MDAnalysis code that builds the backbone (N, CA, C; Angstrom):
import MDAnalysis as mda
import numpy as np

u = mda.Universe.empty(510, n_residues=170, atom_resindex=np.repeat(np.arange(170), 3), trajectory=True)
u.add_TopologyAttr("name", ["N", "CA", "C"] * 170)
u.add_TopologyAttr("resid", np.arange(1, 171))
u.add_TopologyAttr("resname", ["MET", "GLU", "ALA", "LYS", "VAL", "GLY", "ALA", "LYS", "THR", "LYS", "GLU", "ALA", "GLN", "ASP", "THR", "ARG", "TRP", "ARG", "PHE", "VAL", "ASN", "ARG", "THR", "MET", "ARG", "LEU", "HIS", "GLY", "ASN", "ALA", "PRO", "HIS", "ALA", "LEU", "ILE", "GLU", "THR", "LEU", "HIS", "SER", "VAL", "GLN", "GLU", "HIS", "PHE", "GLY", "PHE", "LEU", "ASP", "THR", "ASP", "SER", "LEU", "LYS", "TYR", "VAL", "ALA", "ASN", "ALA", "LEU", "HIS", "VAL", "PRO", "LEU", "SER", "LEU", "VAL", "TYR", "GLY", "VAL", "ALA", "THR", "PHE", "TYR", "HIS", "TYR", "PHE", "THR", "LEU", "LYS", "PRO", "PRO", "GLY", "ASP", "HIS", "THR", "CYS", "VAL", "VAL", "CYS", "LYS", "GLY", "THR", "ALA", "CYS", "TYR", "ILE", "GLY", "GLY", "ALA", "ALA", "THR", "ILE", "LEU", "ASN", "THR", "PHE", "GLU", "ASP", "GLU", "PHE", "GLY", "ILE", "GLY", "PRO", "GLY", "GLU", "THR", "THR", "SER", "ASP", "GLY", "LYS", "ILE", "SER", "LEU", "VAL", "THR", "ALA", "ARG", "CYS", "LEU", "GLY", "SER", "CYS", "GLY", "LEU", "ALA", "PRO", "ALA", "VAL", "VAL", "PHE", "ASP", "GLY", "GLU", "VAL", "LYS", "GLY", "ARG", "MET", "LYS", "ALA", "ASP", "GLU", "VAL", "LEU", "GLU", "LYS", "VAL", "ARG", "ARG", "TRP", "THR", "GLU", "ASN", "ASP", "THR", "ASN", "VAL"])
u.atoms.positions = np.array([
    [70.974, -29.380, -49.494],
    [72.370, -29.418, -49.089],
    [73.243, -28.723, -50.124],
    [72.901, -28.885, -51.386],
    [73.700, -28.300, -52.445],
    [73.751, -26.779, -52.350],
    [72.638, -26.138, -51.991],
    [72.610, -24.683, -51.841],
    [73.546, -24.245, -50.726],
    [73.618, -25.018, -49.642],
    [74.520, -24.693, -48.535],
    [75.966, -24.753, -49.008],
    [76.323, -25.795, -49.736],
    [77.687, -25.929, -50.246],
    [77.998, -24.767, -51.170],
    [77.050, -24.425, -52.055],
    [77.246, -23.302, -52.961],
    [77.412, -22.000, -52.206],
    [76.635, -21.813, -51.146],
    [76.721, -20.595, -50.343],
    [78.082, -20.499, -49.680],
    [78.559, -21.599, -49.116],
    [79.879, -21.596, -48.469],
    [80.968, -21.285, -49.493],
    [80.863, -21.851, -50.676],
    [81.848, -21.607, -51.726],
    [81.830, -20.139, -52.136],
    [80.643, -19.589, -52.325],
    [80.520, -18.179, -52.698],
    [81.136, -17.276, -51.631],
    [80.837, -17.568, -50.340],
    [81.375, -16.764, -49.250],
    [82.889, -16.836, -49.213],
    [83.441, -18.016, -49.495],
    [84.890, -18.179, -49.478],
    [85.542, -17.372, -50.600],
    [84.857, -17.283, -51.733],
    [85.406, -16.556, -52.869],
    [85.269, -15.050, -52.708],
    [84.189, -14.597, -52.115],
    [83.920, -13.168, -51.995],
    [83.028, -12.941, -50.783],
    [83.536, -12.234, -49.796],
    [82.802, -12.061, -48.537],
    [81.536, -11.234, -48.687],
    [81.364, -10.530, -49.797],
    [80.124, -9.772, -49.990],
    [78.912, -10.699, -50.050],
    [79.158, -11.950, -50.426],
    [78.048, -12.909, -50.489],
    [77.486, -13.207, -49.109],
    [78.263, -12.958, -48.052],
    [77.742, -13.161, -46.693],
    [76.527, -12.270, -46.454],
    [76.590, -11.044, -46.943],
    [75.476, -10.114, -46.777],
    [74.255, -10.582, -47.568],
    [74.503, -11.056, -48.778],
    [73.405, -11.554, -49.610],
    [72.780, -12.787, -48.964],
    [73.607, -13.707, -48.521],
    [73.102, -14.923, -47.880],
    [72.353, -14.590, -46.591],
    [72.823, -13.598, -45.865],
    [72.133, -13.176, -44.640],
    [70.728, -12.667, -44.967],
    [70.625, -11.890, -46.036],
    [69.318, -11.384, -46.463],
    [68.370, -12.538, -46.752],
    [68.868, -13.530, -47.465],
    [68.019, -14.679, -47.789],
    [67.623, -15.445, -46.528],
    [68.575, -15.636, -45.616],
    [68.277, -16.344, -44.360],
    [67.226, -15.597, -43.543],
    [67.334, -14.265, -43.467],
    [66.372, -13.472, -42.698],
    [64.946, -13.652, -43.209],
    [64.827, -14.011, -44.481],
    [63.518, -14.221, -45.091],
    [63.219, -15.707, -45.283],
    [63.958, -16.545, -44.558],
    [63.701, -17.982, -44.593],
    [64.028, -18.639, -45.924],
    [64.913, -18.050, -46.689],
    [65.272, -18.565, -48.017],
    [64.026, -18.864, -48.848],
    [63.008, -18.038, -48.666],
    [61.729, -18.232, -49.355],
    [61.693, -17.421, -50.652],
    [60.932, -17.871, -51.622],
    [60.825, -17.157, -52.895],
    [60.380, -15.694, -52.752],
    [59.607, -15.385, -51.734],
    [59.158, -13.996, -51.565],
    [60.310, -13.051, -51.215],
    [61.494, -13.585, -50.944],
    [62.668, -12.768, -50.632],
    [63.408, -12.317, -51.891],
    [62.867, -12.610, -53.050],
    [63.577, -12.347, -54.301],
    [63.976, -10.883, -54.471],
    [63.036, -9.974, -54.359],
    [63.356, -8.569, -54.597],
    [64.350, -8.066, -53.559],
    [64.127, -8.402, -52.313],
    [65.046, -7.966, -51.250],
    [66.445, -8.530, -51.482],
    [66.525, -9.773, -51.930],
    [67.815, -10.399, -52.211],
    [68.508, -9.707, -53.384],
    [67.765, -9.400, -54.432],
    [68.362, -8.701, -55.567],
    [68.852, -7.305, -55.152],
    [68.110, -6.647, -54.265],
    [68.576, -5.358, -53.735],
    [69.913, -5.533, -53.017],
    [70.032, -6.606, -52.261],
    [71.268, -6.869, -51.538],
    [72.438, -7.111, -52.493],
    [72.200, -7.902, -53.526],
    [73.250, -8.148, -54.528],
    [73.650, -6.831, -55.188],
    [72.658, -6.048, -55.601],
    [72.921, -4.768, -56.267],
    [73.719, -3.844, -55.343],
    [73.332, -3.799, -54.074],
    [73.992, -2.919, -53.111],
    [75.452, -3.313, -52.901],
    [75.713, -4.593, -52.818],
    [77.061, -5.048, -52.480],
    [77.977, -5.254, -53.684],
    [77.408, -5.479, -54.857],
    [78.225, -5.718, -56.038],
    [78.117, -4.601, -57.071],
    [77.082, -3.760, -56.961],
    [76.919, -2.643, -57.882],
    [76.068, -2.969, -59.097],
    [75.859, -4.248, -59.374],
    [75.047, -4.663, -60.513],
    [74.737, -6.148, -60.366],
    [73.853, -6.636, -61.226],
    [73.447, -8.044, -61.201],
    [73.983, -8.737, -62.453],
    [74.976, -9.578, -62.295],
    [75.488, -10.304, -63.458],
    [74.787, -11.663, -63.571],
    [75.056, -12.374, -64.624],
    [74.398, -13.654, -64.879],
    [74.661, -14.653, -63.759],
    [75.894, -14.708, -63.269],
    [76.209, -15.648, -62.193],
    [75.417, -15.342, -60.928],
    [75.269, -14.061, -60.604],
    [74.514, -13.724, -59.385],
    [73.034, -14.046, -59.553],
    [72.492, -13.843, -60.744],
    [71.088, -14.189, -60.992],
    [70.870, -15.698, -60.846],
    [71.798, -16.487, -61.376],
    [71.703, -17.945, -61.262],
    [71.820, -18.382, -59.802],
    [72.730, -17.766, -59.078],
    [72.933, -18.101, -57.671],
    [71.668, -17.836, -56.853],
    [71.069, -16.662, -57.060],
    [69.852, -16.291, -56.330],
    [68.713, -17.247, -56.700],
    [68.578, -17.549, -57.975],
    [67.516, -18.475, -58.406],
    [67.672, -19.829, -57.724],
    [68.892, -20.333, -57.687],
    [69.150, -21.632, -57.063],
    [68.898, -21.575, -55.559],
    [69.382, -20.539, -54.895],
    [69.264, -20.432, -53.443],
    [67.820, -20.256, -52.989],
    [67.016, -19.551, -53.780],
    [65.615, -19.309, -53.404],
    [64.656, -20.304, -54.052],
    [65.206, -21.213, -54.835],
    [64.402, -22.253, -55.504],
    [63.298, -21.639, -56.370],
    [63.704, -20.693, -57.205],
    [62.781, -20.074, -58.162],
    [63.408, -20.184, -59.558],
    [62.599, -20.176, -60.589],
    [63.144, -20.276, -61.955],
    [64.022, -19.061, -62.287],
    [65.089, -19.316, -63.015],
    [65.975, -18.237, -63.450],
    [65.191, -17.207, -64.259],
    [64.209, -17.652, -65.021],
    [63.416, -16.726, -65.827],
    [62.674, -15.717, -64.945],
    [62.224, -16.150, -63.779],
    [61.552, -15.242, -62.849],
    [62.540, -14.217, -62.295],
    [63.715, -14.669, -61.904],
    [64.743, -13.769, -61.372],
    [65.130, -12.746, -62.430],
    [65.358, -13.207, -63.644],
    [65.713, -12.299, -64.739],
    [64.570, -11.319, -65.014],
    [63.344, -11.810, -65.005],
    [62.183, -10.955, -65.239],
    [62.073, -9.843, -64.217],
    [62.277, -10.165, -62.957],
    [62.227, -9.153, -61.896],
    [63.385, -8.171, -62.057],
    [64.575, -8.692, -62.341],
    [65.769, -7.839, -62.473],
    [65.649, -6.863, -63.635],
    [64.973, -7.263, -64.687],
    [64.847, -6.378, -65.848],
    [63.596, -5.508, -65.791],
    [62.630, -5.878, -64.968],
    [61.403, -5.096, -64.859],
    [61.614, -3.824, -64.051],
    [62.296, -3.942, -62.933],
    [62.482, -2.794, -62.048],
    [63.661, -1.941, -62.492],
    [63.421, -0.657, -62.596],
    [64.411, 0.294, -63.083],
    [65.639, 0.380, -62.179],
    [65.467, 0.088, -60.909],
    [66.582, 0.196, -59.954],
    [67.717, -0.765, -60.291],
    [67.386, -1.938, -60.806],
    [68.399, -2.960, -61.039],
    [69.115, -2.729, -62.361],
    [70.400, -3.024, -62.366],
    [71.178, -2.928, -63.588],
    [71.959, -4.222, -63.788],
    [72.062, -4.632, -65.039],
    [72.756, -5.877, -65.371],
    [74.182, -5.623, -65.846],
    [74.579, -4.364, -65.844],
    [75.923, -4.000, -66.284],
    [76.642, -3.272, -65.149],
    [77.956, -3.430, -65.079],
    [78.684, -2.708, -64.033],
    [78.585, -1.199, -64.256],
    [78.438, -0.450, -63.176],
    [78.361, 1.002, -63.320],
    [79.738, 1.584, -63.627],
    [79.741, 2.817, -64.116],
    [80.997, 3.512, -64.348],
    [81.625, 3.932, -63.030],
    [82.826, 4.470, -63.115],
    [83.505, 4.957, -61.918],
    [82.707, 6.081, -61.258],
    [82.017, 6.858, -62.072],
    [81.207, 7.974, -61.589],
    [79.811, 7.870, -62.192],
    [78.825, 8.339, -61.440],
    [77.445, 8.277, -61.910],
    [76.802, 9.656, -61.869],
    [76.152, 9.998, -62.965],
    [75.408, 11.251, -63.079],
    [73.935, 10.879, -63.249],
    [73.102, 11.323, -62.301],
    [71.677, 11.045, -62.343],
    [70.937, 12.337, -62.643],
    [70.183, 12.338, -63.718],
    [69.407, 13.514, -64.107],
    [67.945, 13.239, -63.797],
    [67.348, 14.132, -63.010],
    [65.945, 13.991, -62.649],
    [65.073, 14.354, -63.852],
    [64.062, 13.508, -64.100],
    [63.122, 13.783, -65.180],
    [61.708, 14.022, -64.654],
    [61.611, 14.392, -63.372],
    [60.318, 14.743, -62.818],
    [59.774, 15.969, -63.541],
    [58.514, 16.269, -63.349],
    [57.858, 17.358, -64.082],
    [58.597, 18.681, -63.951],
    [58.898, 19.085, -62.731],
    [59.568, 20.375, -62.525],
    [60.939, 20.387, -63.188],
    [61.681, 19.305, -63.058],
    [63.020, 19.236, -63.652],
    [62.948, 19.185, -65.170],
    [61.967, 18.459, -65.677],
    [61.826, 18.361, -67.133],
    [61.510, 19.734, -67.725],
    [60.580, 20.417, -67.102],
    [60.236, 21.771, -67.556],
    [61.426, 22.706, -67.395],
    [62.214, 22.483, -66.334],
    [63.360, 23.340, -66.059],
    [64.575, 23.096, -66.928],
    [64.567, 22.041, -67.738],
    [65.688, 21.842, -68.659],
    [66.367, 20.491, -68.621],
    [65.779, 19.507, -67.986],
    [66.402, 18.185, -67.923],
    [66.624, 17.582, -69.311],
    [65.681, 17.782, -70.209],
    [65.826, 17.225, -71.565],
    [67.036, 17.830, -72.270],
    [67.242, 19.113, -72.078],
    [68.406, 19.779, -72.671],
    [69.694, 19.215, -72.089],
    [69.694, 18.997, -70.780],
    [70.877, 18.420, -70.134],
    [71.164, 17.043, -70.722],
    [70.142, 16.212, -70.848],
    [70.335, 14.862, -71.383],
    [70.819, 14.890, -72.831],
    [70.231, 15.754, -73.651],
    [70.649, 15.857, -75.055],
    [72.089, 16.336, -75.165],
    [72.446, 17.318, -74.372],
    [73.805, 17.848, -74.393],
    [74.797, 16.791, -73.909],
    [74.403, 16.054, -72.887],
    [75.243, 14.980, -72.350],
    [75.503, 13.930, -73.427],
    [74.442, 13.552, -74.134],
    [74.588, 12.545, -75.189],
    [75.472, 13.054, -76.323],
    [75.310, 14.309, -76.699],
    [76.146, 14.894, -77.750],
    [77.622, 14.913, -77.345],
    [77.875, 15.227, -76.089],
    [79.248, 15.363, -75.600],
    [79.924, 14.019, -75.348],
    [79.213, 13.096, -74.717],
    [79.837, 11.846, -74.279],
    [79.378, 10.611, -75.049],
    [78.382, 10.764, -75.900],
    [77.937, 9.666, -76.744],
    [77.173, 8.565, -76.027],
    [76.608, 8.888, -74.875],
    [75.801, 7.898, -74.162],
    [74.465, 8.493, -73.767],
    [73.482, 7.618, -73.669],
    [72.161, 8.030, -73.232],
    [71.873, 7.450, -71.865],
    [70.701, 7.718, -71.338],
    [70.331, 7.186, -70.028],
    [70.466, 5.665, -69.966],
    [71.043, 5.190, -68.869],
    [71.237, 3.758, -68.680],
    [72.502, 3.222, -69.316],
    [73.325, 4.113, -69.838],
    [74.549, 3.668, -70.516],
    [75.788, 4.175, -69.778],
    [76.920, 3.547, -70.104],
    [78.212, 3.895, -69.521],
    [79.186, 4.143, -70.664],
    [80.053, 5.132, -70.494],
    [81.049, 5.428, -71.528],
    [81.938, 4.210, -71.751],
    [82.508, 4.115, -72.942],
    [83.315, 2.947, -73.294],
    [84.544, 2.796, -72.398],
    [85.030, 3.894, -71.833],
    [86.180, 3.806, -70.935],
    [85.774, 3.430, -69.508],
    [84.458, 3.306, -69.263],
    [83.967, 2.895, -67.958],
    [84.010, 3.970, -66.891],
    [84.235, 5.214, -67.281],
    [84.343, 6.282, -66.285],
    [83.009, 6.877, -65.862],
    [82.051, 6.971, -66.785],
    [80.820, 7.698, -66.490],
    [79.595, 6.872, -66.862],
    [78.650, 6.810, -65.929],
    [77.338, 6.227, -66.206],
    [76.313, 7.340, -66.111],
    [75.381, 7.340, -67.052],
    [74.290, 8.313, -67.048],
    [73.006, 7.583, -66.697],
    [72.290, 8.110, -65.713],
    [71.056, 7.500, -65.246],
    [70.007, 8.596, -65.151],
    [68.747, 8.219, -65.329],
    [67.672, 9.174, -65.095],
    [66.834, 8.672, -63.929],
    [66.195, 9.611, -63.258],
    [65.293, 9.285, -62.150],
    [63.953, 9.927, -62.439],
    [62.888, 9.256, -62.030],
    [61.552, 9.819, -62.258],
    [61.340, 11.066, -61.426],
    [61.847, 11.070, -60.202],
    [61.755, 12.247, -59.353],
    [62.727, 12.077, -58.195],
    [63.480, 13.122, -57.923],
    [64.419, 13.100, -56.804],
    [63.819, 13.709, -55.542],
    [62.649, 14.310, -55.683],
    [62.039, 14.968, -54.542],
    [62.693, 16.297, -54.225],
    [63.367, 16.867, -55.205],
    [64.042, 18.153, -55.034],
    [63.487, 19.156, -56.032],
    [62.168, 19.197, -56.136],
    [61.502, 20.010, -57.153],
    [61.844, 21.491, -57.046],
    [62.088, 21.965, -55.845],
    [62.452, 23.365, -55.656],
    [63.825, 23.698, -56.204],
    [64.602, 22.672, -56.529],
    [65.954, 22.868, -57.079],
    [66.011, 22.563, -58.574],
    [64.883, 22.433, -59.203],
    [64.817, 22.003, -60.600],
    [65.615, 22.906, -61.530],
    [66.291, 22.286, -62.494],
    [66.500, 20.843, -62.656],
    [67.610, 20.343, -61.734],
    [67.358, 19.224, -61.104],
    [68.294, 18.629, -60.156],
    [69.083, 17.503, -60.816],
    [70.359, 17.421, -60.448],
    [71.258, 16.395, -60.955],
    [72.046, 15.855, -59.761],
    [72.275, 14.555, -59.746],
    [73.050, 13.942, -58.673],
    [74.390, 13.500, -59.248],
    [75.454, 14.025, -58.667],
    [76.819, 13.671, -59.070],
    [77.423, 12.787, -57.984],
    [77.586, 11.503, -58.279],
    [78.142, 10.555, -57.305],
    [77.500, 10.704, -55.931],
    [76.183, 10.788, -55.905],
    [75.456, 10.828, -54.650],
    [75.208, 12.219, -54.087],
    [75.767, 13.258, -54.685],
    [75.596, 14.626, -54.204],
    [74.612, 15.369, -55.103],
    [73.503, 15.819, -54.510],
    [72.465, 16.506, -55.276],
    [72.874, 17.963, -55.496],
    [72.763, 18.389, -56.748],
    [73.006, 19.787, -57.118],
    [71.754, 20.296, -57.815],
    [71.379, 21.508, -57.510],
    [70.164, 22.055, -58.082],
    [70.387, 23.214, -59.017],
    [69.307, 23.523, -59.759],
    [69.288, 24.615, -60.729],
    [70.449, 24.500, -61.727],
    [70.622, 23.277, -62.204],
    [71.737, 22.994, -63.112],
    [71.400, 23.377, -64.541],
    [72.406, 23.836, -65.229],
    [72.329, 24.106, -66.658],
    [73.212, 23.081, -67.363],
    [72.926, 22.829, -68.620],
    [73.642, 21.796, -69.369],
    [75.152, 22.016, -69.346],
    [75.596, 23.261, -69.542],
    [77.045, 23.517, -69.570],
    [77.687, 23.272, -68.204],
    [76.954, 23.504, -67.120],
    [77.486, 23.236, -65.776],
    [77.630, 21.732, -65.549],
    [76.662, 20.968, -66.027],
    [76.734, 19.512, -65.893],
    [77.929, 18.989, -66.677],
    [78.087, 19.460, -67.898],
    [79.219, 19.015, -68.720],
    [80.547, 19.351, -68.060],
    [80.647, 20.536, -67.491],
    [81.894, 20.957, -66.836],
    [82.251, 20.010, -65.690],
    [81.255, 19.679, -64.857],
    [81.503, 18.779, -63.730],
    [81.883, 17.379, -64.222],
    [81.193, 16.882, -65.223],
    [81.459, 15.534, -65.713],
    [82.787, 15.474, -66.463],
    [83.144, 16.530, -67.155],
    [84.449, 16.564, -67.844],
    [85.585, 16.397, -66.845],
    [85.425, 16.941, -65.656],
    [86.461, 16.794, -64.628],
    [86.675, 15.319, -64.290],
    [85.582, 14.534, -64.310],
    [85.725, 13.104, -64.052],
    [86.582, 12.451, -65.120],
    [86.399, 12.862, -66.365],
    [87.157, 12.234, -67.455],
    [88.617, 12.641, -67.413],
    [88.899, 13.715, -66.696],
    [90.283, 14.176, -66.549],
    [90.889, 13.702, -65.237],
    [90.214, 12.732, -64.589],
    [90.652, 12.145, -63.322],
    [90.633, 13.110, -62.154],
    [89.878, 14.199, -62.252],
    [89.716, 15.123, -61.137],
    [88.390, 14.795, -60.464],
    [88.442, 14.122, -59.318],
    [87.209, 13.706, -58.652],
    [86.675, 14.758, -57.692],
    [87.285, 15.905, -57.619],
    [86.804, 16.971, -56.737],
    [85.741, 17.791, -57.444],
    [84.642, 17.143, -57.764],
    [83.565, 17.831, -58.502],
    [82.626, 18.491, -57.547],
])
């Protein structure tokens, strides 16, 4: 009964929890729904904070340590809020050979962040991907969901600098 009350309270505070609760219900609120539920939280909130991890653990009747372990094991999940804009650099073989390492090094020199980090002003998050499946466009970079190919470090910096200047037409 307590989980139901908690679910109703969560839904009243933030309607995004309806989607998360629906995911859990579709899987019978069973422990095997953990990964799917965390995907739902990530999709609707953008990241997994401590409160959401505790909520999922309680609702699925699994130890918080298990929820945290799954959330930190899989690269897809993040425990920090993303920046306003996200730059994903592919590190697949073709992209790496094509210059992904140079792009990442230049990005770190320019903005002071490495993969998995967000600038202190919260504007830019840098992420790496094992492979984007765009090997013919190597090196490929994703700017806020838009894949661009055959990128050079200076081109990436130019596009990302526009974000820091509040120009979102990248």
